[in-house]
C-alpha positions in Angstrom: 9.5 -75.8 -13.3 12.2 -74.3 -11.0 13.5 -72.3 -13.9 10.1 -70.8 -14.5 9.7 -69.9 -10.8 13.2 -68.3 -10.8 12.3 -66.3 -13.9 9.1 -65.2 -12.3 10.8 -64.1 -9.1 13.5 -62.3 -11.2 10.8 -60.4 -13.1 9.0 -59.4 -9.9 12.2 -58.2 -8.4 13.0 -56.2 -11.5 9.6 -54.5 -11.4 10.0 -53.8 -7.7 13.4 -52.3 -8.3 12.2 -50.1 -11.2 9.2 -49.0 -9.1 11.5 -48.1 -6.2 13.8 -46.2 -8.6 10.8 -44.3 -10.1 9.5 -43.4 -6.6 13.0 -42.3 -5.6 13.3 -40.2 -8.7 9.9 -38.5 -8.1 10.9 -37.8 -4.5 14.2 -36.3 -5.6 12.4 -34.1 -8.1 10.0 -32.9 -5.4 12.9 -32.3 -3.0 14.9 -30.5 -5.7 18.7 -30.3 -5.8 20.2 -29.4 -2.4 22.0 -26.0 -2.4 25.3 -25.3 -0.6 24.6 -24.4 3.1 24.9 -20.6 3.6 25.3 -19.7 0.0 21.9 -18.4 -1.0 20.3 -15.9 1.4 16.8 -14.7 0.8 17.2 -11.4 -1.0 14.3 -9.6 -2.7 13.7 -7.4 -5.7 10.9 -4.9 -5.5 8.9 -2.5 -7.7 5.3 -1.5 -7.7 5.6 2.1 -6.7 5.1 4.7 -9.4 4.6 8.5 -9.5 1.7 9.7 -7.4 -1.0 12.2 -8.4 -0.2 15.1 -6.1 3.4 16.2 -5.7 4.9 17.7 -2.5 8.4 18.3 -1.2 10.3 15.1 -0.5 11.3 14.4 3.1 13.3 11.6 4.6 11.2 9.1 2.8 10.1 9.6 -0.8 7.4 7.0 -1.5 4.4 9.2 -0.9 5.7 12.3 -2.5 7.6 11.0 -5.5 6.2 7.5 -5.9 9.6 5.8 -5.8 12.1 4.2 -3.4 14.2 7.3 -2.8 14.8 7.7 0.9 13.5 4.2 1.8 16.3 2.6 3.8 14.7 -0.3 5.8 11.9 -2.8 5.6 10.6 -5.6 7.8 10.5 -9.1 6.1 8.5 -12.0 7.5 8.8 -15.5 6.1 6.1 -18.2 6.3 4.3 -16.2 8.9 6.8 -17.3 11.5 9.9 -15.2 11.7 10.8 -11.6 11.0 14.0 -9.8 10.2 15.1 -6.2 9.4 16.2 -5.7 5.8 18.2 -2.9 4.2 16.7 -1.3 1.1 19.0 -0.2 -1.8 17.1 1.7 -4.5 18.0 1.5 -8.2 19.7 4.4 -9.9 16.3 5.8 -11.1 14.7 5.0 -7.7 11.9 3.0 -9.4 13.0 -0.3 -8.1 14.9 -1.6 -5.1 16.9 -4.5 -3.7 16.2 -5.8 -0.2 18.8 -7.8 1.7 19.2 -8.7 5.4 20.4 -5.8 7.4 22.7 -8.1 9.5 24.6 -11.2 8.4 22.4 -14.3 8.6 23.4 -17.2 10.9 23.3 -20.8 9.6 20.4 -21.4 12.0 18.3 -18.7 10.2 16.9 -21.5 8.1 13.8 -19.6 6.8 16.0 -16.9 5.4 18.2 -19.3 3.3 17.4 -21.1 0.1 18.1 -24.7 0.8 17.0 -26.5 -2.4 16.0 -25.6 -5.9 12.3 -26.4 -5.1 12.1 -24.2 -2.0 9.0 -22.0 -1.7 8.4 -19.3 0.8 5.5 -17.0 1.7 7.2 -13.6 2.0 5.6 -10.6 3.6 7.4 -7.2 3.7 6.5 -3.7 4.7 8.0 -0.2 5.2 8.5 1.7 7.4 9.8 -1.2 9.3 8.8 0.0 12.8 5.2 -1.1 12.4 4.2 -4.3 14.2 1.9 -6.8 12.6 -1.4 -7.0 14.6 -0.8 -3.9 16.7 -3.1 -0.8 16.6 -1.7 2.2 14.8 -2.8 5.6 15.9 -2.9 8.1 13.1 -2.7 11.9 13.6 -5.6 14.2 14.1 -3.8 16.9 12.2 -1.7 15.9 9.2 1.7 17.4 8.5 4.3 16.9 5.8 6.3 14.7 8.2 3.2 12.6 9.0 2.5 11.9 5.3 5.9 10.3 5.0 5.7 8.5 8.3 2.3 6.9 7.7 2.5 6.1 4.0 2.9 2.4 4.7 3.7 0.2 1.8 3.6 -3.6 1.8 3.3 -6.9 0.0 2.6 -10.6 0.7 3.6 -13.0 -2.0 4.7 -16.6 -2.5 8.2 -16.8 -3.9 10.2 -19.9 -5.0 13.9 -20.3 -5.7 13.5 -20.3 -9.5 11.7 -16.9 -9.6 13.5 -15.4 -6.6 14.8 -12.5 -8.7 11.3 -11.5 -10.0 10.3 -8.2 -8.4 7.6 -8.0 -5.7 4.9 -5.5 -6.3 4.7 -3.3 -3.1 1.5 -1.4 -2.7 0.3 1.6 -0.7 -1.7 0.2 2.2 -3.5 3.5 2.9 -6.0 5.5 0.8 -5.4 9.1 0.0 -7.8 12.1 0.0 -7.2 15.3 -1.9 -9.4 18.4 -1.4 -9.0 21.5 -3.6 -10.8 24.7 -2.9 -11.6 27.0 -5.8 -10.3 30.5 -5.6 -13.1 33.1 -5.1 -13.7 36.6 -3.9 -15.5 35.0 -0.9 -12.5 33.0 0.2 -10.0 35.7 -0.6 -11.5 38.1 1.9 -12.1 35.5 4.6 -10.0 35.7 7.7 -10.2 31.9 8.5 -10.7 28.9 6.2 -10.6 25.4 7.7 -11.1 22.0 6.2 -11.9 18.8 8.2 -12.5 15.2 7.2 -15.3 13.7 9.4 -15.7 10.2 10.7 -14.4 7.9 13.5 -12.5 5.5 11.2 -9.6 7.6 10.2 -7.8 7.7 13.6 -6.9 4.0 14.2 -6.0 1.0 12.1 -4.3 -2.4 12.3 -1.9 -3.9 9.9 -2.8 -7.5 9.4 -3.4 -10.3 6.9 -6.9 -10.3 5.4 -7.9 -12.7 2.6 -4.3 -13.6 2.1 -3.1 -10.1 1.6 -1.3 -7.6 3.9 -3.8 -4.8 4.7 -4.6 -2.0 7.1 -8.1 -2.3 8.5 -9.8 0.4 10.5 -10.5 0.2 14.2 -13.6 2.1 15.0 -13.2 4.3 18.1 -15.1 7.4 19.2 -13.4 10.6 18.2 -13.6 13.6 16.0 -12.4 13.9 12.4 -9.0 14.8 11.1 -7.5 18.0 9.6 -5.7 17.4 6.3 -2.3 18.8 5.5 -2.4 22.1 3.6 0.1 21.9 0.7 2.4 24.9 0.2 1.1 27.3 -2.4 4.0 26.7 -4.8 3.0 23.1 -5.1 -0.6 23.5 -6.2 -1.6 21.8 -9.4 -4.2 23.2 -11.8 -7.7 21.8 -11.2 -10.8 21.5 -13.3 -13.7 22.6 -11.1 -16.3 21.3 -13.6 -16.2 23.9 -16.3 -13.4 22.5 -18.3 -11.0 25.3 -17.5 -8.0 24.2 -15.4 -7.0 26.8 -12.8 -4.9 27.1 -9.7 -6.9 26.5 -6.5 -7.3 28.8 -3.6 -5.9 26.0 -1.4 -5.1 22.2 -1.6 -5.2 19.7 1.2 -4.3 16.1 1.5 -4.4 13.3 4.1 -4.0 9.5 4.3 -6.9 7.5 5.6 -7.4 3.8 6.5 -9.2 2.0 3.8 -12.8 1.6 4.8 -16.3 0.8 3.5 -18.6 3.0 5.3 -21.5 5.5 5.3 -19.7 8.5 6.6 -21.8 11.7 6.1 -21.1 14.5 6.1 -17.7 13.4 4.8 -16.2 16.9 4.6 -16.7 20.2 6.4 -15.3 23.5 5.2 -15.5 26.3 7.7 -15.2 29.9 6.5 -15.1 32.6 9.3 -17.2 30.3 11.6 -19.7 29.3 8.9 -19.7 25.6 8.2 -20.4 24.0 4.8 -20.8 20.2 4.7 -20.4 17.6 2.0 -23.0 14.9 2.4 -22.6 11.4 1.0 -25.8 11.8 -1.0 -24.2 14.7 -2.9 -21.7 12.4 -4.7 -23.2 8.9 -4.6 -26.5 7.0 -4.5 -24.8 4.2 -2.6 -25.5 3.7 1.1 -21.9 2.5 1.6 -18.8 4.0 0.0 -15.7 1.9 -0.4 -12.4 3.8 0.0 -9.7 1.4 -1.2 -6.0 1.1 -0.4 -3.7 2.7 -3.0 -6.4 4.9 -4.4 -6.6 8.7 -4.5 -10.0 10.3 -3.9 -10.3 14.0 -5.1 -12.9 16.5 -4.1 -12.8 19.9 -6.0 -14.9 22.3 -4.0 -16.3 25.7 -4.8 -17.4 27.5 -1.6 -20.3 29.9 -1.9 -21.9 32.0 0.8 -25.1 29.9 0.4 -23.5 26.5 -0.1 -21.0 24.4 -2.1 -20.4 23.3 -5.6 -18.4 20.1 -5.6 -16.7 18.2 -8.4 -15.9 14.7 -7.3 -12.9 13.2 -9.1 -13.0 9.5 -10.0 -10.7 7.4 -7.8 -7.4 6.6 -9.4 -4.4 4.5 -8.5 -1.4 6.2 -7.1 0.6 5.0 -10.1 -1.5 7.1 -12.4 -1.4 10.9 -12.9 -4.8 11.5 -14.6 -8.3 11.6 -13.3 -11.8 12.0 -14.5 -14.5 14.3 -13.0 -18.2 14.3 -12.4 -20.0 17.4 -11.2 -22.5 17.5 -8.4 -24.1 20.4 -6.6 -25.0 20.6 -3.0 
């Protein structure tokens, strides 16, 4: 009888020991293998920026103009929505990819910026230029210049990264939308003394960089104000344009501007003024929708023929900045 009890107790003890060992093994697998302290800093690979649709002369930062990492030197990196650090950006030889590493040596107390075990997982948010502050209002220019195009072409990403895939590239995206306006060459414009182009609306002047639906975005802040003047590209940088007749030709002038992504009912969207006479592009001229969604990372092209009695407008389909082609649909005002 005693032997039976002893055998029973032994069996229970063995089951308990095996269960404990199994739990311990599961916990170890969840915790992963500890990594040497101070050996694995959070460094990031990046791509996601390709050639843009409209070329221009590169300035101190090349993302907007050439669609690559040439000229990008710094980025801000935020981990687990808690702590930020400045990172240095080293582009690859072809400038299509980049490596991001802490700009200053990490301290051992910078725990979020070290990998501590093989199962570590971090929510990483990064953006460039690095001077922008999450949650603060950004004031955009009323008159766009070449310098402004580089300054406000904000790129960013928010992504979950774990230790095992830490070398997989993050896909940075343009956080602004881009407008391109091409004016067709005509006898009317050639003899004009003054030709001006303006984008109308109160949403283009202010925006906030913040997290929306789990993604890093720039959202508009609606404030009273007039529209913006797009940047006139140098004549030597014009691209051939199809104004609706299937015959590509050089435009009279080309303009571009960056705008905050917005869903709105802006109308008139565009005003062309020729020697004091104003011509307006109404929303109803290019869409039946009451609201138009201008998305981040998209290019919106308007090819405009200015006549003394009105406008003919070819509205290009929106395209990603990583594509160089576009479709067209003609509409007449």
